[in-house]
N, C-alpha and C positions, 0 to 999 in steps of 0.2 A: 288206745293207750290206756293202761290201767290207772284207776284213781282209788283213793281210800273208800269212797262211796261205793264203787263197783265191787271192790274186794269184800266189803262188809255185806253187801247184798248177795254175794255168791252163795247159793244154797247147795246142799248136798243132793246128789242124784244117786241112782241105782249103781252106777259105775263111776270110778275115778275119772275126772276130767281135768284138763289144764286150761288156764287162761293165760295167753301170751301177753307180755308187758307191752311190746311195741316200741318202747324207747330204748331199752337195752337188749341187744340181740341175744336170743336163746335163754332169756330169763322168763320164767313162768311161775304161776301160782297153781299148785296142785290142790284140788278139792276132792278128798276121798269120801266114800260113802259114810264112813265112821271115822271120827278123829279130827284133828286140827288141820287147818289149811297150812300148807308149807311151801316155802320158796325153793325152787329147783333151778339149777343152771346147767345147761348142756354146753360142753366145751371140748376142744380137740387138743390132744397132745400126740405128736408124732403121727398124725393121721388117724388116730383112734379116738372115737367119741366117748366121753365120760359124762356122768351126771353127778352133781353134788347137791346136797341139801344145804341151803344157806340159813335156814332157821324156820321157826314156826310163827305164823301171823296170829296175833298182833304183837308178840314179843319182839319180833323183827319187823320193823315198819317197811313200807314201800321204799322210802328214801334209803334206809339202811340196806335193804336187799339190793337196790341198784348200785350202791357204793361197793358192797361186797362183790357183786357180779363184775363190775368194772375192774376192781383190783385183781380178781382171779383171771380175767381175760388178758390183762396186761402182763401178769406173771403166773401162768397156770401151774407152776411147780410149788406154789405156796402150800 
């Protein structure tokens, strides 16, 4: 499960990578080679998978990202 300490410690690598939250299904933190860490959520509408950016860390905290992810999963048409 992600923590603020783990997010802060995530360092850039040669390629983009994702850290799965573990508490909220399909929520992850993307760490690109260059740029800011960003929250992404993968969800399905009518059997088609979509990905949405929930915000950039630290402007959007772990708790805020989880809340946004839960809201979208309850009503994906938002």
